[in-house]
N, C-alpha and C positions, 0 to 999 in steps of 0.2 A: 503494500500500500504506500510505502514511503516514496517509491519512484513515481507513482501516479500523483502524489501530493507535490513532489518536486516539479513535475511537468506542468501542472495546472496553476501553481502559485508563482508570484513575482519574486523579486530579490529577497524579500524578508521572510519567505516561506510561510506567511500567515494570510496574506491577501490573495484571494483567488482572482486571476486575471480573466476578464470576460473574453478577450480575444483568443486566449489559449483554450478556454473551455469550449467555446463555440467551434474553434478549429478542430479540436480533438473529436468533438461530437460529429462534426461534418465528415471527417475522415472515417470514423467508425460507421456512420450511416452509409457512406459511399461503398464501403467494403460489404456491409450487410446487404444492401440492394443488389450489388454485383453477385453475391452468393445466391440470393433468391433467383436472380435471372438465370444463372448457370444451372441451378437445380431444376427449373422449369423447362429450359431449352434442351437440357441434357447434352450440350456440346459447348466447346470453347475453341474458337478458331484463332489463328495468329493475328488476324485483323482485329478481333475482339480484344486481344491482349494489348495490342498497340493503342487502341482507343482507351482502354481501361488505364493503362500506364500514363497516358497524356492527361486524362481527366483527374486521376489521383494526384499527379504532379502539380496540376493547377490548383487543386484544393490545398495542398501543402504549401505551395508558393504563396498563395493568398494569406494563409495563416501566418507564415513567417513575416510577410509584409505588414500585416496588422500588428504583430508583436513589435516589430521594429519601429513603426510609427508611434506606438504607445510607450516606448521605452523611456522617454524623458518624463513621463507622468507617474512612474512607479514610485511607491514610497521607499525611502532610504532605510537601510538596516540600522537599527539602534545598536549601540556598542554592547549593551547587556544582552541583547537578543539576536543570536545568530541563526535562529531557526533550527529545526531538526531535533530539538529536545536534548542535545548533548552539552548542556551548559555545565 
């Protein structure tokens, strides 16, 4: 669970970042919809793999762009709180 918390929170490991949460949910939904499509079609062609890779790449690229744009508004880490619970 710690890795998921580290992925979804900002620098302080306490504040959940909306851009990261939405990006991860979008990527998971993309993969889930792809799995359902493959299950019902019962086939997966190389052209499908190319389109799938390009689409997932765009989802991840937009997530990283949103996180980069929001980078300057993240709360700073307090000296006494480094997150992770290992004080």
